[in-house]
N, C-alpha and C positions, 0 to 999 in steps of 0.2 A: 540325452539329445545328441551327444557327439557321434554316436554310432547308429542313430535311427535310420539313416538313409542307406546303410550298407546292404541290407537285403534287396532293396530295389536296384541298386547298382549292380549287384551280383546277378540278379535276374536279367537285367539288360545285357550284361556281358555274355552270359550263357546263351541267351536268346539269339544274339547276333552271331555267335559262333556256331550254334547248333542248327538254326534255321537257314543258314546260308552255307551249307557244306561245299557248294561248288564255287565259292569265291576263290580266285586264284591265290597262290602264295608265291609271289614273284621272287626270283632270285635276287633282283636288285630293283630298287626304286630311287629315282632322283626327284627331289622336290625343289622347284625354282620359284622364287617369289619376286615379282616385279612390283613397280611402285606407282601409286597415285594416278591411275587412269581407269576410266569407266568402260563398260562393255562396248558401247557404241563407238568409242574412240579407237578401238583395236580390232574388233571383229569386222571383217570385210574392208579394212583400211589398206590402201595401196602402200602405206608406209610400213606395214608389218607383213611382208609376203611369206616369211618363214613361219611365223606364228599361224598364219591363216592356212598354210599348207598342212601344218599339224592338225588344225581344226578339221580339214577335209578328211583326214584319215583317222581321226581320233574321236573322242567323246567330248562334245562341247556342252557346258552347262549354261543355259540361257537365263537362269535365275539364281546365280551365285552372288553372294554378297560378303563384304567385309563385316566383321563383328562390331568394329568401333572406329572412331577417329581419335587421335592420329595414328601413325604407323605402328608403334611398338606393341600396343596391346594385341594387335592381330597376329604378330609373330609369336608372342607368348602363348596365345590360345592354340595356334597351329602346332606348337611344339609341346605344350604341356596340358592343354585343356583347361587353362585358367588364365585370367588376367593378372594373377599374382598381385592384385590390388594396385596395379599400375595403370594409370589412365592418361599418361603423357609420354613424351619422347626423351625424358631425362636419362642421362647415362646412369646405369645401375651399379657402376663400380663403387665399392664401399658399402653397398646394400646387399650384396650377394657374396658367396654363392647361396642359392636357395637349397633347401633340402626336400622340396616337394617332388611329387611324381613328374616324370617327363618321358617323352618318347625314347630318347637315347638310353636312359636307364632301364626302361621296360625291355627294350630290345636286348641289351646286354645281359639282363637277368634271365633271359630265355635262350641264351647261347646263340643269339644273333648279333649283328654288329651295326654300328652307327659312326658316321663322321660328318663334320660340317666343313665345307669349303667356301672361303670368302675371297673374292677378288680384292686385291690391294691390301689384304691383311699382311703386315710386314714380316711376321714369322709365326711358326707353329706355337700355339698356346697363347698368343697375344690376347690381352684382356683390357686394353686401353679403350678410351671412348671413341677416338677417331684417328685418322692418319693425315697424310699430306694433302695439301689443297690442289685441286685440279687447275692446271694452267688455262684450260678451256672455259670452265664455268666458274672458276674462283670459289669453289665450294669443296668441302672435304670429300674424299673418295670412299674409303671404308668408314662405316659407322657401326658401332657395337649394337645399337638398337635394332639393326637388321640381321644380327647373328644371334638368335635367342639362346642357343646351346651354351654360349659363354656364361650365361647367368647361373649355370649349374656346375661350372668348372671348378673342381676341387675334390677333396678326399672324403667329404662327409657323406651323409645319407643321400642316396640318389645322385651322388657326385659323378662328374665326367672328367676323365683324364685330359689334361691339356694337349696330349698327343693326338686327341681326336679332333682338334680344332686346327684347321690347316689353311694356308694360302692356296689360292686357285692354281698356283704353279705346281702344287703337289697332286693335282688331279690326275689320275692314272690314264695312260693311253691304252693299256690293257684293261678293258672294262670288267673282265673276270676278277680283277683285284679290287673292285669297288666293294664297299660294305653293303649289308642288306639294305639299309636306307641311308641316303646321303642328302643333306641340304646343300644346294649350290646357290650362292648369293652373289650376283654381279655387284660391282661397286656402283656408286651413285651417279657416275657419268654414263653407266651402261644399263641402268635399271629403270630409266625414264624419270628419275628423281631430280637430278640436276639439269634443269632446262637452260637456265642462264641465257647467255647470248646466242645459243644454238637455235632456239626456237623449238616449239613442241614437235613439229613434224620431223625435224632432224633428230631430236631426242628419241622419238619412237623408232626411226630408221636405225639409229645407232644401237639401240637396245636389241632390235630384231637381228641386226647383223652379228652382234655379240652372241646371241643365242645360236645362230646358224654356225658361226665359226667354232664355238666351243661345245655344242651339244648335238649338232646334226648327225655326227658319226655315231654317237650313242643312241640317238633316236632310231636310226636305221638298224643298228645292232639289236636294240631292245625288242623289235618286232619279231625277231627269230630266236631270241635268247631268254624268253620268259621274264621280261623286265618291263618297267614302266617309267615314263617321264610325265610328271605332274607339274604343270605350270599354272600358277595363280597370281593374283595381285594382293597386296595388303589391304588396299582401300581405293576408292575412286578419288576424284579431285573435288569433292563436295558439290558436283554439278548435278548428280542424280541421287537415287536412293541407295547409294553405296553398292550399286550393282557392278560387279567386276567380271572380267573374263577368267574362266577356269577351263582348262582342257586336260584330259588324261589320254595319253598316247602310248601305244606299245602292243605287246603280245596279248591276245585273248580279249581285245577291245572290240565291241560292236560299234562301228562308227555311226555318228548321228548327233542330233541335237536333243538334249534332255532338259525338260523344263521344271523338274522338281526343285524346290527351294533348298539350297545348301549354303553352308558357310564354312569357316575354318574348323569348327568343331566336327562337321561331317567328314571333312578330309582326314583329320586326325583319326576319327573313329573307323574310317575305311581302312586306313593302314593298320590300325590295331586289329580289326576283324580279320584281315587277310593273314596275319601272323598269329591269330588266336591269342592276342595279348589281352590281359585284363583291362577293362575300362575303369579308371579310378577317379574320373571327374564326375561332376554332378549334372552335366548336360545330357539330355535325352536325345540329342541329335543322332539320327540313324546313319549307319554307313551306306555308301552307294552300292546298290546291288543289281541294278538293271542295265548296266553297260557291258556286262561280260558275255562273251560267246559261250554257249553251252556245249 
């Protein structure tokens, strides 16, 4: 029983690689995850002008959804293709490192590279649960539950070196120095999570400004340097069917709205398919294949 599904997974992996030979292999991909807002709260919102500019020039998915509630399971799926049997937001310090498959280890094993950048992470390799409290919202800024790669940080099987887990202050200004795939995680005052006294409209505006200030230069560069910016959300705010905004922007993108149903498994499998990485999870979610210019 333990190995009964392997032929099926191998077939899926080979099929995705062989049937989609024209899928690009970007030099660099940045994945950004925002927090707790549904599609209708962001798309066409005057509070998110930068995000909506990316939509106009990128591929917007109108039927993209989170996998679960609350936050953490979605991050784990996006990075590893598995919930890791985690259904809540508890800090996993003491329960990890995992030795299961993950995107970072897959990239490294194929002579590619990965790094995770997190705003308000106090230092390289930090693995604590959270950090300082915001004077604006009176809530923690960095949260480990939003930085999934930390759960594989260690020397074991599929382990990731602490040197790959970096504060946002280490994000390079020379984008050629970026890894093949990077996760970029705003802190909770800048990802729409910590609303507090600021109000929801201001929280969206603040997050949108953070994206513009920190990633607009990369977005412009990506369009002419075979690179992509993927922005998605972990989940909605329980007001809809967990339908979230997801946009892919950059080189070789055919701009438009795409209505196929996708979730975090599809995004992970798209990245894996672009780099011909083996799919090792049990989800049959297909990679995105219809947004690329031929």
